[in-house]
Each structure stands twice: as structure tokens, then as C-alpha cells.
N, C-alpha and C positions, 0 to 999 in steps of 0.2 A: 236372947230368946224372945220371940215375938208370939203372943198367944193370939189366936183368933177368936172372934166373937161368933158364936153360932147362932142361928135364927131362934129367937126365943130365950136367949141367954142374956145375962146382965151385961152392961156396958163394961168394956175391958180398956183400962187406962194405958196398958202397955201397947195395945194394938193401935189406939189412938195416938200415942207418942210416936210409934213408928210410922204411921201415916204422915204426921206432921213433919218429921225428920225428912222423909222421902220427898215431900213437897218443898221443903226448905232447900235441899239439895238441887231439886230441879230448877228452882228459881235462881239460885246462885250460879248454876252452870250457864244460864243464858238460854234464850230460846235457840231452836235449831238453826244453823247457819250463822249464828252471831257469836262473836267472841265472849267468853266468860267475863264478867265484870273485872276490870283492872288490866285487861290486855291492851297494850298501847304499842303501835298506833292501830286504830281499827283499819281493817283492809277488806277489800272486795277482790275476788279472783275470778277472772273469766277464762273458760277454756274453749278453744276452737280448733279447727283442723290446722291453722298455721302455728298455733303454740298457745301460751298463756299470757294474759295481761293482768297484772296486779296493780290495784290503785290503793294508796295509803294516804289517809288524811293526816297532815302534819302541820296544822296551823301555827304560826309563830316561829317556824324553822326556816333556816336559809339552806340553800343546797350544800354549802360547805359543812353544815352541821350533820349531814346524813351520809352514811356509807352503805353501798349495796355490793354483795359479793355472792358469787355462786361457786360452791365446791362440790363436785360430784352432782348429786340430785338434791342439794340443799341450797335454798335461797335464804340469805340472812340480811336483815335490815338491822343497822346500828345507827345510833344518833345521840346527841347531846343537845339539850336546850338549856341555856343558862337560866338560872333563877332570877326572877325579877327582884331587884333590890328594893328595900323599903326606904322611904324618904323620911328624914328626920320630922318628928311630930306626928306621923301617920302610922297606922297599923292596919293590917288586912281585916276587912269585913267579911269578904267571901273570896275563896281562892279555889277554882276549879280547873284552871289550865295546868297541865302537867309541865314539870320541868325536871332537869336532871337526865340521866342516861337511860336509854332504852335498848333492848336487843330482842328481835323476833326472828325465828327461823321457821322455814316451811319446806316440808318434803315435797319435791316435785313429782307429779304422777307419771312422767315420762322423761327420756333423755332430751336435752336441749343443745343447741349450738351455742355454747359458752362464749365464743368470740363475737356472736352477734346480738348479745343481750343488749338492749338500749334502755336507759333511764332518763326521764325528764322531770321537771319540777316546775309547777306554775300554780300560782293562787293557792298555795298551801297544800297542793295535792301531788304526790309522787306517783308517776306511771312507770312501771317496769314491764318491758316487753321481752318475753322469753320465747324466741323461735324454737319449734320442734325440730329435733335432728331429723335429717333426710331419712334415715333408717327407720324412724319412729312414725313417719307420716304415711297415711293410708295410701296405697296405690291401686290403681285400677289394673286389673289383669285382663289382657285381651284373650278372648276365647276363639281358638282356632276350629274352623269347621273341617271336619274330615270326610 
């Protein structure tokens, strides 16, 4: 239950707590258009008439560490990055690069030509090109004069 503070009334700790909780949820969900904290890999997706282009930043990965698949209207990225081993006599001071397994799936906004999906990997960036199916592409309709 949230109590609201009316003008001229006393400070309401419950309303203040609800406001702080709402602000905390907003911050943890991440700004609009960015993944919530903890989602890996971070991606950008561009949509155009020819289809979609997805960019995923995967520093420290090799192409063989990554799997890209399309089933129906869902694109899935999977991968594994081995954990860096510790050397004898050394301990971690700071560790921010992710290791281990990840899986991310994305609902596609339209049908694609699954046989024509292409993926490339260079300098730690995965690029997946997903061409829109011919049935989904906008078509210009000629108007006949009568």
C-alpha cells in the first residue's frame, strides 16, 4: 500500500520509499534502448528495407566459440569463453571480462530468408545479416490510369 502526501500534510516515509524503489528499478533496468545490466553480449540491431543487421561485441572470443542459429522468428546467439587461468603466486586484482557460457535470443520483427543469413566475425565484433523474406519486403504497386 502506498500513501500519498497531500499538499500541506506531513512527510510520508512510505511514499518516499515507493519513489526510491521505483527509481532503483528504473536504474537497474538500464536506459531505454540499452540492455539491462548483466546482459551479454551487448548488441545493436539495425533495421532497414533489406532486413536486419545485428552487431554483438565479443572481445576475447574466437569464431569457433560462437554459435548463431535461426529457428522460425527467433535468432539465438550462444557462446563460451574459457576462464583465464590463474598463475601460481598470482591472484586477481580486478576481473571485469566475462568468461563462461552465454545465450541470448531475439524475437525478429518480420520473416527472414533463413538460407541467406550471413555471419562474420572481425576484431571481436560479430555481425549477423538477416535478409527480409521477399513476401515481407515493401512492394511498390503500379497505379493504372483508367
